[in-house]
C-alpha positions as CSV (number, residue, x, y, z in Angstrom):
1,M,0.3,0.0,0.1
2,T,1.6,3.5,-1.2
3,K,1.0,5.4,2.0
4,A,1.8,9.2,-0.5
5,L,-1.5,8.3,-1.7
6,M,-3.4,7.9,1.2
7,S,-5.8,11.2,2.5
8,S,-4.1,13.0,5.7
9,N,-7.6,13.4,7.2
10,Q,-8.0,9.4,8.2
11,T,-9.9,8.8,11.2
12,T,-7.6,6.9,14.2
13,V,-9.8,4.4,14.8
14,M,-12.0,3.5,12.5
15,N,-14.6,2.2,14.4
16,F,-18.2,1.2,13.7
17,Y,-21.7,2.9,14.0
18,S,-25.4,1.4,13.6
19,T,-27.2,3.3,11.7
20,N,-30.4,3.4,14.4
21,N,-28.3,5.1,17.3
22,P,-25.3,6.6,16.2
23,K,-24.0,6.6,20.5
24,H,-23.2,2.7,19.7
25,Q,-19.7,2.3,18.0
26,V,-17.8,-1.4,18.1
27,S,-14.8,-2.3,16.7
28,L,-14.1,-4.1,12.8
29,K,-14.4,-7.5,15.3
30,E,-17.6,-6.2,16.7
31,A,-19.1,-5.2,13.2
32,V,-18.3,-8.4,11.3
33,I,-18.7,-11.5,14.0
34,K,-22.6,-9.7,15.5
35,G,-23.2,-8.2,12.1
36,L,-26.5,-6.7,12.8
37,A,-26.8,-4.7,15.7
38,P,-29.0,-5.1,19.0
39,D,-31.1,-2.3,18.5
40,Q,-31.3,-3.5,14.5
41,G,-29.9,-0.7,12.9
42,L,-26.8,-1.8,10.2
43,Y,-23.2,-1.4,11.3
44,M,-21.4,2.1,9.2
45,P,-17.9,3.3,9.5
46,I,-17.9,6.7,11.6
47,K,-16.5,8.6,9.3
48,I,-15.8,7.5,5.1
49,P,-12.2,8.2,4.5
50,K,-11.4,10.1,2.0
51,L,-8.7,9.0,-1.4
52,S,-6.4,11.2,-2.5
53,S,-7.0,12.8,-5.7
54,E,-3.4,11.2,-7.2
55,F,-4.6,8.0,-6.0
56,I,-7.7,8.4,-8.3
57,Q,-6.0,9.9,-11.3
58,K,-3.4,7.5,-11.2
59,L,-6.0,4.4,-10.8
60,P,-5.7,3.8,-14.9
61,D,-2.6,2.5,-14.4
62,L,-3.5,0.2,-11.3
63,S,-4.3,-3.8,-11.2
64,F,-7.0,-4.7,-9.5
65,K,-5.3,-6.0,-6.8
66,E,-3.2,-2.5,-6.8
67,I,-7.2,-1.0,-6.0
68,G,-7.8,-3.3,-3.6
69,Y,-5.1,-3.4,-1.0
70,E,-5.1,0.5,-1.5
71,V,-8.8,1.2,-1.2
72,I,-9.4,-1.9,2.0
73,G,-5.9,-0.3,3.5
74,T,-7.8,3.4,3.8
75,L,-10.4,1.8,5.1
76,F,-8.6,-0.9,7.8
77,E,-5.2,-0.2,7.9
78,D,-5.9,0.8,12.0
79,Q,-7.2,-2.5,12.3
80,L,-5.7,-5.1,10.4
81,A,-2.2,-5.5,9.8
82,P,-0.5,-4.8,6.5
83,S,-0.1,-8.2,5.8
84,Q,-3.8,-9.3,6.5
85,I,-5.0,-6.2,4.4
86,K,-2.5,-8.1,1.2
87,A,-4.4,-12.0,2.5
88,L,-7.3,-10.3,1.9
89,V,-7.5,-9.0,-1.4
90,D,-5.7,-11.7,-3.2
91,H,-8.2,-14.1,-1.5
92,T,-11.0,-11.9,-3.2
93,L,-9.7,-10.6,-6.8
94,V,-9.1,-13.5,-7.7
95,F,-10.9,-13.0,-11.1
96,D,-11.5,-10.4,-13.2
97,A,-14.4,-7.7,-13.9
98,P,-14.0,-7.0,-17.6
99,L,-15.8,-3.7,-19.3
100,V,-17.9,-4.9,-21.9
101,E,-18.7,-2.0,-24.9
102,I,-22.7,-3.0,-25.4
103,E,-23.0,0.4,-27.8
104,E,-21.4,3.8,-27.8
105,G,-20.5,4.4,-25.1
106,T,-22.4,1.8,-22.5
107,Y,-20.9,-0.3,-20.9
108,S,-21.6,-3.7,-19.3
109,L,-19.5,-4.6,-16.1
110,E,-19.5,-8.3,-16.1
111,L,-19.2,-9.5,-12.5
112,F,-20.1,-13.0,-12.8
113,H,-16.6,-14.3,-13.5
114,G,-15.9,-15.8,-10.1
115,P,-16.4,-19.3,-9.5
116,T,-20.5,-18.9,-8.7
117,L,-21.0,-16.4,-11.6
118,A,-22.2,-14.1,-9.7
119,F,-21.2,-10.1,-8.8
120,K,-21.7,-11.3,-4.3
121,D,-18.4,-13.8,-5.2
122,F,-16.7,-10.7,-4.2
123,G,-18.2,-10.3,-1.0
124,A,-18.5,-13.9,0.0
125,R,-14.7,-14.7,-0.2
126,F,-13.5,-11.1,1.2
127,C,-16.3,-12.3,3.6
128,S,-15.3,-15.7,4.9
129,K,-11.4,-14.4,5.0
130,L,-12.0,-11.6,7.0
131,M,-14.3,-13.8,9.4
132,S,-10.8,-16.3,9.4
133,I,-8.4,-13.9,9.9
134,L,-10.8,-12.1,13.2
135,M,-11.9,-15.0,14.6
136,E,-7.9,-16.4,15.1
137,G,-7.2,-19.2,17.8
138,T,-11.0,-18.7,19.6
139,P,-11.9,-22.3,20.4
140,Q,-16.0,-21.4,19.3
141,K,-17.8,-22.2,16.0
142,V,-19.8,-19.2,14.7
143,K,-22.3,-20.3,12.9
144,V,-23.5,-17.6,9.7
145,L,-27.0,-17.7,9.1
146,V,-27.7,-15.4,6.0
147,A,-31.4,-15.5,4.1
148,T,-31.1,-15.9,0.4
149,S,-33.3,-14.8,-3.0
150,G,-30.8,-16.6,-5.1
151,D,-27.1,-15.6,-5.6
152,T,-26.3,-14.8,-2.1
153,G,-27.2,-18.5,-0.8
154,S,-24.6,-20.2,-3.8
155,A,-22.4,-17.4,-3.3
156,V,-21.7,-17.8,0.1
157,A,-22.3,-21.2,0.0
158,N,-19.3,-21.8,-1.9
159,G,-17.1,-18.6,-0.3
160,F,-17.5,-21.1,3.6
161,Y,-17.1,-24.4,1.9
162,K,-14.8,-26.6,4.6
163,T,-14.3,-23.4,6.8
164,P,-12.6,-24.7,9.7
165,G,-14.9,-23.9,12.4
166,V,-17.7,-21.7,10.5
167,E,-20.9,-23.4,9.9
168,V,-23.4,-21.9,7.4
169,I,-26.8,-22.2,8.0
170,I,-28.7,-20.8,4.9
171,L,-32.2,-20.1,4.4
172,Y,-34.4,-20.0,1.3
173,P,-37.9,-19.4,-0.4
174,K,-39.5,-22.1,-1.6
175,G,-39.9,-22.5,-5.4
176,K,-38.5,-18.9,-5.4
177,V,-35.3,-19.4,-6.6
178,S,-34.4,-20.6,-10.4
179,E,-33.1,-24.3,-9.9
180,L,-28.9,-23.6,-10.7
181,Q,-29.3,-21.1,-8.2
182,E,-30.6,-23.6,-6.0
183,K,-28.0,-26.2,-6.4
184,Q,-25.7,-24.2,-6.0
185,F,-25.5,-23.8,-1.9
186,T,-28.0,-27.3,-1.9
187,T,-25.9,-30.1,-2.8
188,L,-22.5,-28.7,-0.9
189,G,-22.8,-30.7,2.4
190,E,-19.8,-30.2,5.1
191,N,-20.5,-27.4,7.0
192,I,-23.3,-25.6,4.8
193,T,-26.7,-26.4,5.5
194,A,-30.4,-25.1,3.5
195,L,-33.2,-24.6,5.2
196,E,-36.6,-24.8,2.1
197,V,-38.7,-21.7,4.0
198,D,-42.4,-22.0,3.4
199,G,-42.6,-18.4,2.6
200,V,-40.8,-15.0,1.1
201,F,-37.5,-13.7,0.9
202,D,-38.2,-11.1,3.0
203,D,-40.2,-13.8,5.8
204,C,-36.5,-15.5,5.7
205,Q,-34.5,-12.5,6.0
206,R,-37.5,-11.2,8.9
207,M,-36.4,-14.7,10.8
208,V,-32.4,-14.3,10.4
209,K,-33.4,-10.8,11.7
210,D,-34.9,-12.7,14.9
211,A,-32.6,-15.0,15.7
212,F,-29.9,-12.2,15.6
213,L,-32.0,-9.9,17.8
214,D,-32.6,-13.3,20.5
215,Q,-30.8,-12.5,23.5
216,A,-31.5,-15.9,25.2
217,L,-30.3,-17.7,22.0
218,N,-27.2,-15.4,21.8
219,E,-25.8,-16.5,24.6
220,K,-25.7,-19.9,23.7
221,L,-24.7,-19.9,20.1
222,L,-22.1,-17.2,18.3
223,L,-24.4,-15.9,15.4
224,T,-23.5,-13.4,12.9
225,S,-24.4,-12.4,9.3
226,A,-22.6,-13.7,6.1
227,N,-25.3,-11.2,4.4
228,S,-25.0,-7.2,2.6
229,I,-25.9,-6.8,6.2
230,N,-22.4,-7.4,7.4
231,I,-20.0,-4.8,6.2
232,A,-18.0,-8.1,5.3
233,R,-20.5,-8.7,2.4
234,W,-20.8,-5.2,1.9
235,I,-17.6,-3.1,2.1
236,P,-15.8,-5.7,-0.6
237,Q,-18.0,-4.7,-3.7
238,C,-16.9,-0.9,-3.9
239,L,-14.1,-1.8,-4.9
240,Y,-14.7,-2.8,-8.6
241,Y,-17.0,0.4,-9.0
242,F,-12.9,2.0,-8.6
243,Y,-11.5,-0.7,-10.8
244,A,-14.5,0.4,-13.6
245,Y,-13.7,3.6,-13.6
246,S,-10.0,2.4,-14.1
247,R,-11.1,1.2,-17.3
248,L,-13.3,3.7,-18.8
249,P,-11.9,5.3,-21.5
250,K,-11.2,8.1,-21.2
251,T,-14.1,10.7,-21.4
252,S,-15.5,14.5,-20.4
253,K,-18.6,13.1,-20.0
254,K,-20.0,12.5,-17.5
255,L,-20.5,9.0,-15.8
256,A,-24.0,7.0,-14.7
257,I,-23.8,3.8,-12.9
258,A,-26.7,1.8,-13.2
259,V,-27.7,-1.0,-10.3
260,P,-30.1,-3.9,-10.8
261,S,-30.8,-3.2,-7.6
262,G,-32.9,-5.6,-4.7
263,N,-32.0,-5.6,-1.5
264,F,-29.6,-3.0,-2.4
265,G,-26.5,-3.5,-1.1
266,N,-24.5,-3.6,-3.9
267,L,-25.8,0.0,-4.8
268,G,-24.6,1.2,-0.7
269,A,-21.5,0.3,-2.1
270,G,-21.0,2.1,-4.7
271,I,-22.2,4.8,-3.0
272,L,-19.2,4.2,-0.5
273,A,-16.9,4.0,-3.4
274,E,-17.8,7.6,-4.8
275,R,-18.0,9.0,-1.4
276,M,-14.9,8.0,-0.8
277,G,-13.6,10.8,-4.0
278,L,-14.6,8.2,-6.7
279,P,-16.1,10.7,-9.2
280,I,-19.3,9.3,-10.0
281,D,-21.6,11.6,-11.0
282,T,-25.3,10.2,-10.6
283,F,-26.1,6.8,-9.6
284,I,-29.5,4.4,-10.7
285,A,-31.3,3.1,-9.1
286,S,-33.2,-0.1,-11.2
287,T,-35.8,-2.3,-9.9
288,N,-38.1,-4.6,-11.0
289,V,-41.8,-4.2,-9.9
290,N,-40.5,-4.4,-6.2
291,R,-40.7,-0.9,-6.3
292,V,-40.2,0.5,-3.0
293,V,-37.1,2.7,-3.8
294,P,-37.7,4.2,-6.8
295,D,-40.8,4.7,-5.7
296,F,-38.9,7.0,-3.2
297,L,-36.5,9.1,-5.3
298,H,-39.6,9.8,-7.1
299,G,-40.6,11.7,-4.3
300,N,-42.6,9.3,-2.1
301,Q,-42.2,7.9,1.3
302,F,-40.5,5.1,1.8
303,Q,-42.6,2.1,2.6
304,S,-42.0,-1.5,2.3
305,K,-44.3,-3.9,0.8
306,P,-44.9,-8.0,0.3
307,S,-42.2,-8.8,-2.0
308,I,-43.9,-10.1,-5.4
309,A,-42.2,-12.8,-8.2
310,T,-40.8,-11.7,-11.6
311,I,-38.7,-13.9,-13.8
312,S,-35.2,-11.0,-12.4
313,N,-36.1,-13.6,-8.8
314,S,-32.8,-12.2,-6.6
315,M,-33.8,-8.5,-7.2
316,D,-37.6,-9.8,-5.3
317,V,-37.3,-7.9,-2.5
318,G,-40.2,-5.7,-1.1
319,N,-38.7,-4.3,2.8
320,P,-34.6,-4.0,1.3
321,S,-32.5,-3.8,4.4
322,N,-29.7,-1.3,2.7
323,F,-32.3,1.5,2.8
324,Y,-31.2,3.3,6.0
325,R,-27.2,2.5,4.9
326,L,-27.8,4.2,1.5
327,L,-29.7,7.1,4.0
328,A,-26.7,7.6,6.4
329,L,-24.6,7.5,3.6
330,Y,-25.6,11.0,2.6
331,D,-26.2,11.8,6.5
332,N,-29.5,11.2,6.3
333,D,-30.1,14.1,3.6
334,E,-33.0,13.2,1.7
335,A,-32.6,15.8,-0.5
336,L,-28.9,14.8,-1.8
337,F,-30.1,10.9,-2.1
338,R,-32.4,11.7,-4.2
339,E,-30.3,14.3,-6.6
340,K,-28.0,11.4,-7.0
341,V,-29.5,8.7,-7.3
342,K,-32.0,8.0,-10.0
343,G,-35.1,5.4,-10.1
344,F,-36.3,3.7,-12.4
345,Y,-38.6,0.4,-12.5
346,F,-39.5,-1.7,-14.9
347,D,-41.6,-5.2,-15.1
348,D,-41.1,-8.8,-16.6
349,A,-42.7,-7.7,-20.0
350,D,-40.1,-4.6,-20.7
351,T,-37.5,-7.2,-19.2
352,A,-37.8,-9.4,-21.6
353,K,-38.7,-6.9,-25.0
354,V,-34.8,-5.4,-23.8
355,M,-32.8,-8.8,-24.0
356,I,-34.9,-9.4,-26.7
357,Q,-33.8,-6.1,-28.9
358,T,-30.3,-6.3,-27.2
359,Y,-29.2,-9.7,-28.7
360,Q,-31.1,-8.9,-32.2
361,Q,-28.5,-6.0,-31.9
362,S,-25.5,-6.7,-30.6
363,G,-25.2,-10.2,-29.4
364,Y,-25.5,-9.7,-26.2
365,I,-26.9,-12.3,-24.2
366,L,-27.9,-10.2,-20.6
367,D,-29.2,-12.3,-18.0
368,P,-33.0,-10.8,-16.6
369,H,-30.8,-9.0,-13.7
370,G,-28.9,-6.8,-15.9
371,A,-31.6,-6.3,-18.5
372,I,-33.0,-4.2,-15.8
373,G,-29.8,-2.5,-14.9
374,Y,-29.1,-1.7,-19.0
375,L,-32.7,-0.7,-19.3
376,G,-32.7,1.7,-15.9
377,L,-29.5,3.1,-17.9
378,R,-31.2,3.6,-21.5
379,N,-34.1,5.5,-19.7
380,F,-31.6,7.5,-18.0
381,K,-29.5,8.9,-20.8
382,K,-32.5,9.5,-22.6
383,Q,-33.4,11.6,-20.9
384,H,-29.4,13.2,-21.4
385,P,-28.7,12.8,-24.2
386,D,-24.8,12.9,-24.8
387,E,-24.2,14.0,-21.4
388,Y,-23.0,10.9,-20.0
389,V,-21.1,7.7,-20.7
390,G,-23.1,4.8,-18.7
391,V,-22.1,1.9,-16.9
392,F,-24.5,-1.2,-15.4
393,L,-23.6,-3.7,-13.6
394,E,-24.1,-7.3,-15.1
395,T,-24.6,-9.1,-11.8
396,A,-24.9,-13.1,-12.1
397,H,-24.0,-15.1,-15.6
398,P,-27.3,-15.6,-18.1
399,G,-26.7,-19.8,-17.3
400,K,-27.6,-18.7,-13.9
401,F,-31.1,-18.1,-15.1
402,K,-31.3,-20.9,-18.2
403,N,-34.7,-21.5,-18.3
404,V,-35.5,-17.8,-18.7
405,V,-33.1,-16.6,-20.9
406,E,-33.6,-20.1,-23.6
407,E,-37.6,-19.3,-23.0
408,V,-37.4,-15.3,-24.3
409,L,-34.0,-15.3,-26.5
410,N,-35.1,-18.9,-27.7
411,L,-32.4,-20.8,-28.1
412,K,-30.2,-23.1,-26.8
413,L,-27.4,-21.9,-23.7
414,E,-24.0,-23.5,-23.2
415,L,-23.2,-23.5,-19.7
416,P,-20.0,-23.2,-18.6
417,E,-18.9,-26.3,-17.1
418,R,-18.6,-25.0,-13.1
419,L,-21.8,-24.6,-13.5
420,E,-23.1,-27.9,-15.1
421,Q,-20.8,-29.7,-12.3
422,F,-23.5,-27.9,-9.7
423,M,-26.7,-29.3,-11.1
424,K,-25.0,-33.1,-11.3
425,G,-25.1,-32.9,-7.4
426,E,-27.9,-34.2,-4.9
427,K,-30.4,-31.6,-3.2
428,K,-30.2,-31.7,-0.1
429,T,-32.4,-29.2,2.4
430,I,-34.7,-29.3,5.2
431,A,-38.4,-28.5,4.6
432,L,-38.8,-25.0,7.4
433,K,-42.2,-23.1,8.2
434,N,-42.9,-19.9,8.4
435,D,-41.8,-19.7,11.6
436,Y,-39.4,-18.1,14.2
437,A,-40.5,-20.7,17.0
438,E,-39.4,-23.3,14.2
439,F,-36.4,-21.8,13.1
440,R,-35.1,-21.5,16.9
441,R,-35.4,-24.9,17.8
442,F,-33.6,-26.0,14.9
443,L,-30.3,-23.7,15.8
444,E,-30.2,-25.2,19.5
445,S,-30.5,-28.2,18.1
446,K,-27.1,-27.9,16.0
447,N,-25.0,-26.4,18.8
């Protein structure tokens, strides 16, 4: 890490506060291992450090890992040794995130080149490594609780697979994830257990939160989370925003980045990068018909709603946990939030239509989530002709949603070999009612 590139206004100790109570502050270790604050708030850094302008200017000359050393070092240098920061970044950034121009001035940032072919591979690998560093020498086994609408489960399961001292328990909504997503976290066994919940994602997320807030249960078990509510899953996702910026051709135009969004951790990571000094002019929060955040950005009160099933199932979230983290990133200034982030939402017909158009025009195959990101960017750029270069996040390989993509595009997809291997595995799950008391009994039985 190059100290000369760092800003001199860093805090001496980087602690973390709860979004529900700024006076409640904890160390990096407690924030990571607890996952969620006792008052249900999400942990946030007490101050977001600014990277120097010199570092930003040097980004095009740096490798992905060199960028990672600097950014993670700036955030964690007071609580981790340089060797630990290097080990974290080296373990995380072992695959590329290429930019692909699909039309003039519009780029897809492909985040699906990791082991489970989804963007969450970055955060899951970072999280597993950081937990192992922080828990080194601790005899008690950690139970990682994960609620998933699809990709989180597969990324976390594979990121933590066979990690010593860690048991992963994944809750997912029955019948509401793709077959391939399901196979990626239900066929591993070992230290990975999958619970098939008779409900929707929001029910899974609620049960996980209830477990963290159950004081009697937490006195018996060491529970933590690897959802994006955990800073160890959330923060490292900022790295690929820096990397995308570093690989864009030089231009005088402003930069807009569109993020297909469900629980809004990914968008929050992009905003974190911008608050650290990355020159992103506008973010686009692009959702399916689960539109509570776009509605807020259009001037309405934030109000959670029951989730609605769509073909972009990983974004079927009606009560996004990270909303209050987004507000915190803008110092709870709703006007500034609405100025910097623009919201769009699209239905399944819109999604399918743009997948067909894009394939016919460029041969590029969008997955249903990336398609929504692209739609948001396209609509925004139409409102601001010739002002912006745009990047949208392609968050998963189309093969992860094989049935949808093949039906929409009327073609046969060839799955990458590592996806084919998952499909051959035997599904191992435990059925669970939509009932916290039953979930609690299950956890106690695993002690």
